[in-house]
N, C-alpha and C positions, 0 to 999 in steps of 0.2 A: 495356858488349857485346859484344865484337869483328861485326864486319857477316858473317864467316865463319857467325856462328849461325843468323840470319834473310834471307832473300828477298824481292822484293816482293812475293809472295803468301804472306807469313805470313801467318796469322789468328789462333794462339795461340801464348802462351808457357806452358808447362808448366812448375812450378819442386815440385820435389820438395827437403825441407828442415825437418830431417835426411836425408839420403840412406838408403837401404839398400844392404847394411851397415856400412858406414863413417863415417857418420855426416856426412857433411861439409855447412859449411851455405849457403846462398843467401843473397844480401842482397837480403831481399824488395822493400824499399822503392825502392832505386838499380832492381834489375830492373823491376819497376812504372812509377817512372817514364821510364825510357826507352822503354819498351813505349808510352807512351800516347803519346809524342813521335812515337811513329809508327806509331801508331793500332792497337795491335796488343791483342789479349784477351790478361790472364793470369788464369793461375788453380793456383790453390796446393791439394798436396797435401798437409793438414795430419794425414795419418793418425797421422804418427808422433810427431810434437809436441803434436797436440790442441788446443781453443780453451783449455784452460786456460795452456799455453806460451806461444802467442803467438796474436794476430789477425790475420791475414792483409788482410782486409776496410780495416781501420785501416791498415793498409801502404800502401796504391792499388792492391792485388788484386780484379781487378771479378768471380773466382768463387772459391770453395774448397771444395772435395771432399774424404772422409772415408771411411774404412770404419767404420761405425757396430761390428761387430763388433768394434773392436779396444778402447780408450778406454774408450768411449762406450757400450757395454755392461759391457765390464768382468769377466764371466764367463764367455767362451769358449763362450758358448751359443746366438748367435742368429747368421747373417750380413744384416747389410745395409750398406749404404750414404748418404751424403748429399751434396747439391750445395747453397750456399749463395750469394747475392748480395746485394749491395744498389743494383743497378742493377735498375731493372723493366724495360726492356723487356727484356735479357734473362731476368729471372725470367718474363716474360711466355712466351717462347720456349720456356724449362725446361721450363714449366707441361703447354705442347702435346704436347709430346715424351713427356712422363709420361703423361701420358693418351692421347693415341694408342697407342704403343707398352707402354702398360702396367706400366711397370717402378715399380712400387711392393712396398714391402714385405707382407709377409703380418701380417695384425692382431695374431700371437702376438709378429711378431719386431718389430713397431711396441710394442709392449705391455714385451718388454725392453728396448728400448730406452731409452725415459721412464722403465723400474725402475732401467736402473745410471746414468742420467743425476743422479739425483737424489744420487749416492756418489761421483758423479765427483770434486768437489774435498777428497772425503776424500781418497780413492784412490789420487787425482794427488799429493798433501802426501806420502804414505807413501813411497808407487812412486818419487818423483823423488829424495826423502830419500835412501832406502834405497838406487837407482843408485848416486848421488853415494859415499856410502862402499863400495861393491862395488870401483866404478873406481879412487880408492884405494886398495884394496886389492889388487887384481890389476895398478898400478901400480908398488906397490913388491915385488913379487912374483920371484924370479929367477928363475921357468918361466916369465915370459913376455914374448915379444919385444916387442909393441906393443899400446898399449890407446888405442879410439878413446871419446873421449867428451867431447862441449864442454862440460862443466862443470868438466872440468880445465884450472888456468892453463895446463898444460903444451898444450895441444889449439890450433894456429895459431890457428884462427878463434874462440878462448875471446871475444875484444872483441866480436866481433859476436854471438858466445851473449848475454852479457850487457845485450847494445842492444838485441837486440828477442826474446830466451824467458825468461821466468819463471825458468827453473832447467835444464840442464842433459839435460831429459828424463826416461826410465823406462828408455832400451835403451842398453847398454852394449856395445863389439865389441871383441874381444880375441884376437891371432894369438900359439898357446903356443909355446913353442920345441920342438923335437925333430918327430919326425915322423908320421904318420896313426895310427900302434900307439900312440904315446906319448898322444897325441889322443883315443883311445880309452878307453885306461887311465882317462884325465882323465874321462871323460864316464861311463863304469863305476863310477866311487867319487862320484858324484853323488847326491841321496836326492832334498833338494828342488827341486834344477831338471830341469823335466820333458823331454826332447828331442822338441822338436814343432814344427812351422811356424810358428806363429801367433806372437801378440805383446799386451801390452797388457793382458790378465785379470790378478786377484788373486792366481794361483800363479805363482812364478818358471817360466820357458822359459828353455829353451836350443837357438839351432839352430846347424846346422852350415851353411852357408851356400852351400861346395863342390859338397854334394850337396843340399842344400834345395833354396834361395829361385836360387841361382845354379848348379841342376846339371845346364841344358843348355846350360851353355858349356863353351869346351873350357880343358883346364887354364891353355894360353898365353895367354887370351881375360880369364882369371879375376884370373891373377898382373900382367897387364898394368894392372889396374883396383884392384889389389890387396888380392886374396881369394885367401887362401893353400888350404891341403889345410889347416892345422889352425888358422883364423879359424871363433869362434866369436861367436853375435850372443847377449847375455844380457838377454832379457827381465825384469826386475826387478820383483817385486811386493810384497804389504805385509806379507809373514812377519816377522817380528822381526828385526832386521836380525844377531844376534848366530849366530841360527840359519842364515842366509844365510852368511855368514863361514866358521861352523864347517862347513857343507856344501862350502864352494871347499879350505876346508884339509883335508877329510878327502879331495877330490879329487887334490889334490896328492899327499897323501902315500901314497895309492894310487897314483900311478902312479912313486913311485919304492921304493917296496916290491915292486911286481910286477918291475919293472925288476931291482932287484937281484937280486931270485929269479931270474928268465931269463937271468942270467951267472952264477948258481951253479953 
């Protein structure tokens, strides 16, 4: 970790892995080891991976935070979050903050999170397996410029994925060839994948990063980090994989057919 990433008064290193939306990985054990040498607290955002895929506390992280709205709940019907630590001093401080600020989930949201945890293992196994198949399909499609999925051998951090993750996760990102009109035709041809901001639910969703999660950035800023107008993030659900692949096939066909009619 280069010196430019911290200063003498750095109190916390925040680690997001995989990152949103390009699914870049951070070597959790390495960063946490360096942080401990400098007495810096570390916290890992485990929302995209979930505890099913990796356990940052076992890799040296001091805290883990995640959105329970995503994979923990699993049904896109609750709003919540959690912070986890195995450090008693940190736990005491966090408990004080929780108590004094009142930052707790409603009883019903807590119930929904507990309900979701009962099927977390079943859902994640299905979703991550489906995501790998979707990534393989997209990687071999001529209308795709690039695919980002750490579970693919072609991903530059595939070995790190195998080292610290159980799978490549249930999110796949891809950049389509063509322009924004091509993208709109593709999205319009989808039926199973629903255009939505969130991720982690049992139903498959698609996110247009440029206008949604990264909509506050200028085009120049977005493209500087690799997010283009035709970049899409797929949150893969538990549907039958044949249905999902056929849905993608239909969307690509809609692109071609509409394009042909436009020039006719």
